[in-house]
C-alpha positions as CSV (number, residue, x, y, z in Angstrom):
1,M,-20.3,154.2,182.0
2,T,-21.3,157.8,181.4
3,K,-23.1,158.8,178.2
4,K,-20.9,160.8,175.8
5,R,-22.1,164.4,175.5
6,D,-23.9,165.4,172.3
7,G,-21.8,167.6,170.0
8,S,-21.6,170.0,167.2
9,T,-19.2,170.3,164.3
10,V,-18.9,173.2,161.8
11,I,-17.1,172.7,158.5
12,L,-15.5,176.1,157.8
13,F,-15.3,176.9,154.1
14,K,-13.4,180.0,152.8
15,N,-16.3,181.1,150.5
16,D,-19.5,179.9,148.8
17,K,-17.5,178.0,146.2
18,K,-16.4,175.6,149.0
19,E,-13.0,175.1,147.4
20,K,-11.0,175.5,150.7
21,V,-11.7,174.2,154.2
22,F,-10.1,175.3,157.4
23,L,-8.5,172.6,159.6
24,V,-6.7,172.6,162.9
25,L,-3.6,170.5,163.6
26,R,-4.1,169.1,167.1
27,S,-1.2,169.5,169.5
28,D,-1.8,166.3,171.5
29,Y,-2.0,164.0,168.4
30,P,-0.6,164.9,165.0
31,V,-3.9,164.9,163.0
32,W,-5.8,167.7,161.2
33,V,-9.4,168.1,162.4
34,T,-12.5,170.1,161.7
35,T,-13.8,172.4,164.5
36,G,-16.3,171.1,167.0
37,G,-17.0,169.7,170.4
38,G,-19.5,169.0,173.1
39,I,-22.7,170.9,173.7
40,E,-22.8,172.5,177.1
41,P,-26.0,172.2,179.3
42,G,-28.6,174.8,178.1
43,E,-26.7,175.5,174.9
44,T,-28.2,174.9,171.4
45,P,-26.3,172.9,168.8
46,Q,-25.9,176.1,166.7
47,K,-24.4,178.1,169.7
48,A,-22.1,175.2,170.5
49,A,-20.8,175.0,166.9
50,I,-20.0,178.7,166.9
51,R,-18.5,178.7,170.4
52,E,-16.3,175.7,169.6
53,A,-15.1,177.2,166.3
54,I,-14.1,180.5,168.1
55,E,-12.4,178.6,170.9
56,E,-10.4,176.4,168.6
57,T,-9.5,179.0,166.0
58,G,-10.0,182.5,167.4
59,L,-11.9,183.3,164.1
60,K,-15.3,185.0,164.0
61,V,-17.6,182.6,162.1
62,K,-21.2,182.3,160.9
63,L,-23.3,179.3,160.3
64,V,-24.6,179.0,156.8
65,K,-26.9,176.0,157.3
66,K,-27.4,172.8,159.2
67,I,-26.4,169.8,157.1
68,G,-27.4,166.9,159.3
69,M,-27.2,164.8,162.4
70,Y,-25.4,161.6,163.2
71,K,-27.1,159.5,165.8
72,G,-25.8,156.7,167.9
73,D,-24.6,156.6,171.5
74,Y,-24.8,160.4,171.2
75,I,-26.0,162.9,168.7
76,S,-23.6,164.9,166.6
77,H,-24.9,168.0,164.7
78,L,-23.2,169.0,161.5
79,F,-23.2,172.6,160.2
80,E,-21.6,174.4,157.2
81,G,-20.0,177.7,158.1
82,R,-17.9,180.6,156.9
83,V,-15.1,182.6,158.4
84,I,-16.2,186.2,158.7
85,S,-13.0,187.8,160.1
86,G,-10.0,187.4,162.4
87,T,-6.7,185.6,162.4
88,F,-6.0,182.1,163.7
89,K,-5.3,182.0,167.5
90,P,-4.7,178.4,168.7
91,E,-6.7,177.1,171.6
92,Y,-3.6,175.2,172.8
93,P,0.1,175.8,172.3
94,G,1.4,173.8,169.4
95,C,-1.9,173.8,167.4
96,R,-1.8,175.1,163.9
97,G,-4.6,176.3,161.6
98,K,-4.5,176.2,157.8
99,W,-6.7,176.4,154.7
100,F,-6.7,173.3,152.5
101,K,-8.1,172.7,149.1
102,V,-11.0,170.2,149.4
103,D,-9.5,168.0,146.7
104,K,-6.1,168.0,148.5
105,L,-6.8,167.3,152.1
106,P,-3.9,166.3,154.3
107,L,-3.1,162.6,154.8
108,S,-3.1,163.0,158.6
109,M,-6.9,163.1,158.9
110,T,-9.4,160.7,160.3
111,D,-12.0,159.1,158.1
112,W,-14.6,160.7,160.4
113,D,-13.5,164.3,159.5
114,K,-13.1,163.5,155.8
115,G,-16.6,162.0,155.8
116,R,-18.1,165.1,157.4
117,I,-16.4,167.4,154.9
118,A,-17.7,165.2,152.1
119,D,-21.2,165.3,153.6
120,C,-21.1,169.1,153.4
121,L,-19.8,169.2,149.9
122,N,-22.4,166.7,148.7
123,H,-25.4,168.2,150.6
124,K,-28.2,169.0,148.3
125,G,-31.3,169.8,150.3
126,A,-33.0,168.4,153.4
127,I,-31.2,167.9,156.7
128,F,-30.1,164.3,156.9
129,T,-29.9,161.8,159.7
130,K,-27.2,159.1,159.6
131,R,-25.8,156.5,162.0
132,N,-22.9,157.9,164.0
133,A,-20.0,155.7,163.1
134,P,-17.2,155.4,165.7
135,L,-13.6,155.9,164.8
136,S,-12.3,152.7,163.3
137,I,-8.9,151.2,163.1
138,R,-9.7,150.0,159.6
139,G,-10.8,153.4,158.3
140,N,-7.8,155.1,159.9
141,F,-5.1,152.5,159.3
142,H,-3.0,155.0,157.4
143,L,-2.6,157.0,160.7
144,L,-1.0,154.0,162.4
145,F,1.8,154.1,159.7
146,L,2.2,157.8,159.8
147,H,2.2,158.1,163.6
148,P,2.4,154.7,165.2
149,I,2.9,155.5,168.9
150,S,0.6,158.5,168.9
151,T,-2.1,156.5,167.2
152,I,-2.0,153.7,169.6
153,K,-2.1,156.1,172.6
154,Y,-5.0,157.9,171.0
155,M,-7.0,154.8,170.2
156,L,-6.4,153.4,173.8
157,K,-7.9,156.7,175.1
158,G,-11.0,156.1,173.0
159,G,-10.3,158.9,170.5
160,K,-10.5,161.7,173.0
């Protein structure tokens, strides 16, 4: 079995008040996600976070600060960011992008993404290190009711 590639996630807030977060609706599975993905060979976690955000949204972004790292089978870096300019351009046909109030996130989200948004909102200082929890059926049971066939296919693929 090959090791999963380390990754970077950037939580894009509309402004310093952090009242709204930008999410992307995936085209392959009907769930809203934060931007992020794998770190390419020779790429820093910061560059990967910016690249992934641009690829997935078409928006010009800046990183405000590193929030933390999740360690496990792979390392996942978490950054807080802001949109500087641009309009949403989906990476894949069928993807949508939208601003959501942080206290009214969509139901079709994984516990993984909600947790990372919460970690950014609650961050008060030093960069943290936490255990990287895998996607769980228990924490995402609501998705099984919202999208039963898609959820089963997604979980069978290992959340990829």
